[in-house]
N, C-alpha and C positions, 0 to 999 in steps of 0.2 A: 458899274451902272449899265443896265440892259438897254439895248437900242432896238427900234422896230426892225423886223426881219421879213423878207419876202421869199417865196419859194420859186426857184428857177427849175427849168428843165434839166435832167441829167446831162452833164458835159464834163469834158476833161479840163476843169478850171482849178485843179490843185496847184498852188503856186506858193513861193517860187520853186523852181526845180532846176537841177544842173543842166547845163548845155554841154555835150561832149562830142568829140569827134572819134567815131568808131572806125578803126582800119580793119581790113579783112582781105582775104585773097583765097581763091579756090585752089584746090590741090593741082599739082603738076599733071599735065595732060588733059586737064578740064578746059573747056571753053571759057570758064570763069577764072582762069589762073592769071589774073593781073591784079596788082595792088589797087585797092579802091578805098574810098572814104564815104562815110554817111554821117550826117549830122543828126543827133537824137537829143531830145529832152526828156524822153521817157526812159530813164536809167536810174537804178538805185541799188543800195545795199539791202540784201535780203537775209544774210546770215553772217555770223562772225566765226563760228568754228564748225566746219572750214570757212574761210572768208569767201562769200559768194555775192554775185551781183545779178541784176536782171536788165536786159534791154528788150524793148518792144520794137519790132521791125515789121512794116507792112509787107504782106506776102508778095505783092508785086514788085518789090525793090530788087534791083540787081544784087545788091549786098546781101539780101535774104538768102538767095541761092548760094553765094559764096560762103556764108557762115554755115548753112545747112550742109554743104559738101565737105567743108574743111573741119568742122567741129570746134572752131576756135575764133576768137576775135580779140582785139585790143582796144580798150577804152583810153583815149588820150583826153586829159583835162585841157580845158581851153581858158587862156588868159586874154587880156585886152589886145595883145599883139596879134593873136590868132583869130580874133573875131571875125574880121571881114572875110577871110578864107572859109571860116566855119559856116558862115551864113551862105556863101556861094555853094559849098558842098551840099547844103540842105535843099537847094533849088535846081540843081543839075544832077543828071544821072550818069553813073559810071558806065552805062551801055554806050553812051554817046561820045564821052570824053575821058581823058586821063586826068583825074582831079589833082593828083599829086603834081603833075607837070603844070596844069593851068593855074594852080595855086602857088607854084614855086615852093613846094614843101618836099621834105626829104623822107622817103621811105627806108627806114633803117631796120635791121634785124631786131626782133623783139625777143626778150629772154623767155626761154621755155616754149616758144611757138615754132611750129614746123612750117607754117604757111603765112600767117598773118604778120604784117610788118607793124612797126610803131611809127609815130610822127616824131622825127628828131627834134622838131622845134617845140614840142609839147613840154610843159614844165613837169608832168608826170604821167606815166603810162602803166596801165594795169593789164597784164596778159591773162587771158581767161579761156579756159576749156570748157566747152558746152557739156553740161551734165543732164540737162533736161530741156525739152521744148513744149511749151503749152500753147495749144491752138485756142485762141480767145475770140476770134471773129475777124475784124479787118486786120488784125495784127497777131503775129506769133510772139510769144515771150520766151526768149532764150535765157535760161538759168545757167550762169557760168561760174565756175570756181577760179578765183584769183590765184594763179600759180606762180606769179612773179610781178614784182613792182620795181620800176625803174624811174628815178627822180633826177632832175637837173642838180648838179653838184652845188650850185649857189642857193639851193633851198635848205642845205644843211648847216646847222649852226656849229659853234666850236665844240660842242659836246656830241656832235653827230646826231642831233635831233632834227627831224623833218619839220620845217616851218612853212606850212602852206600859206601862211598870211603873206609871205613874201611873193607869192606867185601872181597876184593880180587876177585871180579867177573871176569869171562872170556867171551869172544865173539867168534863167529864162523865166519871165513873168508875164503870162497872158499875152503873148505876142511881141513882147519887148525884151531885149537883152539888157541886163542891169549889172553895173559894177556892185561889189559887195561893200557895205557901208562900214561904220565904225563898230567897234566891239561893244556889245550890249551886256555880255555875260559870258559865263563858261559853264560847262557841265558841273552842277553842284554848287553853283555860286550862291543860291538862295539859302543854303545852310552853312556856307563857309565862314570860318573865323576872320576877325579883323586883320590878322597879319596876311592871310592868304588874299583877301580882298585888296588890301593895300598894294600887294606885289603884282597881282594879275589884272586888276581892273583900272581902266582910265578913271580919273578923278570924277569926271561928270557922270560916267555910268555908275561909279560906286555911290555917289550920292542918291541915285535912283534905286539902289538895291533895297530889297525888303530889310527891314530892321530885324536883327537877329533876336529871336525869342519872343517878338511881338506877335500877340494873338490877332487873328483876323476877325473882321466883324461878321 
């Protein structure tokens, strides 16, 4: 059923989006050669082969220069335990304080990185090498290739499968941080057979699933 719609001014209101902690560090000998963190909601997957992501950083940010000089960054996923520190890192500048120390977070070596550290307390970290920089306006978009992934051991099941549902990840929705809710479906569930639905879908969600083979009106 259609509902009345109104037109709004162009704005960054796509939601929800991930909230991530990006860790970076300038190269040795640079005035920017100290571990730093920046909180971003403008991050996403842009390619699967090779695996690539994008992050958008305002040009005036301290971390922008660090990423620009080093050519690398690490995306650290955020769970509920990390949320308060993540919010803090979004309102303070690395020019003024050591965010790792202020937040009692651990900067640890990141796989395949020469400069950028990872956040040891994060459930999963993606090591990224900058492949392209797009100047867009207020922000520059850094396109990074994911060259390594490190996950907390307790996110792996007995078959060594990554289970991110165990991580307690959070999202950002129009100014608010939100926990992820119950499972509503999975990729391909609208055409899945009864056996697959019974195995992968919660009972309440399964009852809401489209009837297989039913024609739409």
